[in-house]
C-alpha positions in Angstrom: 97.1 80.5 92.9 96.0 82.4 96.0 98.2 81.2 99.0 98.4 83.2 102.2 95.1 85.0 101.9 94.3 86.6 105.2 91.1 88.3 106.3 87.5 88.2 105.2 86.5 90.0 102.0 84.4 89.7 98.9 86.1 88.2 95.9 84.9 89.1 92.4 82.5 86.6 90.9 82.5 85.0 87.5 85.4 83.0 86.1 88.1 85.1 87.6 90.3 87.8 86.3 91.2 87.6 82.6 89.1 84.4 82.2 91.5 82.4 84.4 90.3 80.2 87.3 92.3 80.8 90.5 93.3 78.1 93.0 92.9 79.0 96.7 95.3 77.0 98.9 92.8 76.4 101.7 95.3 75.5 104.5 97.6 78.4 103.6 95.2 81.2 104.5 93.4 82.3 107.7 90.8 84.6 109.1 89.7 85.6 112.6 87.5 82.5 113.0 86.4 79.3 111.3 83.1 80.7 110.1 84.8 83.5 108.2 87.4 81.1 106.8 84.8 78.7 105.6 82.7 81.5 104.1 85.8 82.7 102.1 86.5 79.2 100.9 82.8 78.8 99.8 82.9 82.1 98.0 86.0 81.2 96.0 84.7 77.7 95.2 81.3 78.9 94.1 82.4 81.5 91.5 86.0 82.3 91.4 88.2 79.2 91.4 89.1 75.9 93.0 89.9 75.3 96.7 92.6 72.7 97.3 94.9 71.8 100.2 98.6 72.4 100.0 99.5 68.8 99.4 97.2 68.5 96.4 98.4 71.7 94.9 102.1 70.7 95.3 101.3 67.3 93.8 99.7 69.0 90.8 102.6 71.4 90.3 105.3 68.6 90.7 103.5 66.4 88.2 104.0 68.9 85.3 
């Protein structure tokens, strides 16, 4: 899980570190502007992991 990500940067591509797929908590991170935020979300979704809102991540965690 990648909560609290701040800033714009390039994430590694592929299936993620160690073969795991990360989950980026979309509403728990921020950048300077919406365009940068959306670009980061798209980068993660395209090749690094899933992008989900806090409520959905919490529901998944609590259901286990």
